[in-house]
N, C-alpha and C positions, 0 to 999 in steps of 0.2 A: 585435239585428238587424245591427249592424256586424260582429259576429263571423261571422254567417251569410254576409254579402256578401264578407267577407275569405276565408272558406273556399271560396266559389264561384270567386272570382278566382284562388285558388291552383290549383284544379282545371283551370280554363281555361288557365292559364299552362303547367301540366304537359302538357296535351293538345297545345298549340301546339308545345312543345319536342319532344315525341315525334314529331309529324308532320314536323317539320323534319329530324329525325335519320333517320327511316325511309328516305327516298329515298336518302340517302347510303349506308346499309347495302346497299340493293339495288344501287346503282351499284358498290359494292365487290365484290359477288358477281358481277355481270355482267363486270366487268373481269377478275376472277380466272379466269372460265371462257371468256374470249375467246382464240382462237388467236392467238399472237403471231407476227408476220411476221419470223421470224429465220432466217437462212440457216445451215445446218449443212453441214460438209464430210463427204462420204460416207465418207471414211477414218476419221473420228471415230465414225461410227455403227456400222460393221460389228462383228460379234461375236455372242456368245450372250446372249439375254435370256430371263428366266424369270418365270412367274407361275402362280398356281393360281386359275383362273377359277371363278365360281359354277356350280353344277350342280343342277338341280331334283331329279334322281333318282339322284345318285351323291355321293360324298364330295368332289367337286371335280374340275376338269379341269386336271391338271398339264401346263402348256404350256411348250415350249422352242422359241424362235425363233432360228434361225441366219441372220444376214445376212452373206453372203460378199462379198469384195472385188470379185468379178466381177459383182455385182448379181444373183446367184441367191440364193434363200433356201430353207430347209427348216423347216417347222413340224411339231413332234411334239406330239400331244395324247393324254394318258393319262387315261382316265376312271377315277378312283380308286374303290375299293369295289365294282367290278363283278365278278361271278363269272368265274373263269378260263375257263369254257366259252364265254363270250360275248366276241366281239371288242371290245376296249376301247382299243386303241392305233391311232391313225390318223396318216397323214402327208399333208402338202400341200407340193408343190414348185412353184416358179415364179420369177418375177423381181421385183425391187423397184426403186423409184425414190423420190427425195426431192425435194420442191418446197417451198422455204422451210422451214416447220416441220411439214409433213405428209409422212409416210412412207406409201407405198402398196404393198401386196403385190398382185402380179398373177399369180394362178395360171393354170393351163392350162384355165380355165373362165370363164364370163361374170362370176362373182362377184369382188369385190375386197374387201380389208380395209385399213382406214386407221388410222394411229396419229398422235397428236400428239407430236412430239419435244420433250419438256419440257426435256431437256438430253441430253448425250451418254451418260448412264447410265440414262435413264428414258424409256420409251415408254408413252403412255396410249392404250389402244384407244378408238377413236371409234365412235359409233353408225353404223348403216348409211347414214344420210343425211349423215354427215360431221360431225355436231354432237358437242359434248362431253357425256359422260355426267355428270349431276349428281345422280342419285338416291342412295339410301342405300348402294348397293353399288358406287359409283363407284371407291372405293379398291381394289376387288378386280380392276379391269381395268388395273392398272398393271404393266408389265413392267420389271424391273430387270436391268441388265447383270451377268453373272456372270463371274468370273475362271476358272471351270472350263472344261475342254475338252468339247465335245459328244460324247456317246457314244450312238449309236443303239441302242435297247434291243430293237427288233423289226424284221423285214424290212419294207421299204416297197414298196407296189404301184406299179410304173412301167410306162411303155411307151417304146419307142425304136427307132431303126434300128440294128441290130446287123450288124457286118461280120465275116464268118467268115474268119479268116486265122490265120496263125501267131501274130501278136500281135493278138488279138481286141479290138475296141472297140465301144462302144455310145454313140450320140448320144441323150441323153435328150430326149424331146419337150418336157417341161416346162421344161427349161433351155436347150435348143439348145446343149448342151455335150457334148463327147466325153470319155468316161472309158475307161480300160483295164479289161478284164474278166478275172476269174478265177473258177474253180469249185472246189467240193469234188468228190471222185470221184463221189458219188451224183448231184449236180446236173448234172455233165457228161454222164452217161449219159442222164438225163432230157431234157436239152437236145438232144443228138444225135438221140434218137428223134423229138422234135418236128420237128427240121429235116428229117429224112428224109421226113416226111409232106407236105412242100411239093410242088407240081406240078413244080417244077424244083429238086430237091435239090442241084444243082450251082451254084445261085445264090450270088453273093458277099455279097449283102445281103438282109435280110428285116426285117419288123416283129416286135419282141419284146414280149410282155406277160408280166410275172411279178413275182416278189418279189426284191428285192436289199438287201444291206447295203452302205452306203457307207463308205469309209475316212475317217479323221478329217480328212484334208486335202481330201476330196471330189474326189480324182483317180482313184479306183478304185472299181469296183462288183463285189461278189461276188454272183454269181447263186445264190440260195437255192432258188428254185422257178420252173420254166417253166410258165406257164399256157397259152401258145399262141405259135406262130410262123406268121406270115402273109406272103403275097407283098406286096412293096412296097419302095421305096427312100427313102420320104419320110414324115414324120409327117403331112403335109397330105393 
């Protein structure tokens, strides 16, 4: 009988110890996933970040995020394993800001994308409600800084105000930033044809929609394809 009571006492003691330690483990997890209120200098953050995000119907989304010093950004997403006949490379352009440890991408749409700045080399993509992702795929949403220079692999669809002059320039609507423009002989012919279709073909400015490739310093735009030229002198 004494052995039986001794055995029961040992079980109760182990149960109490387990209950005591369990909240501490939960507290540790909660502390780990809480956003830390740390200020980062924007000059430390800019650069190229890369990640391969999970994808339900492809081999992963190869993502490259460029944060420029002028607070503009470009996000390139390549859906791996998709047939070449299907469009699988997409671009998003906009502006970015950092508040404490939260980095926010502000595209030219109502949607926003937020990251937790873990350190100057690591960005952790947050959920749409701004919370930290803690599921089994959480590690897949971490962007790490690359030492490589960004090289755009496909033309990006953009719109902007283009000024037709000897030194042609375009102000991209997504960036509100003016870039120098150049063409290939083929794209120049296509552009001129679209411009002549304006009601006032002698206009100095018009709204451009088409595909461009950006220079590595993001100061020039090569027009690859003109989709349309429309009357107007402002993105708004």
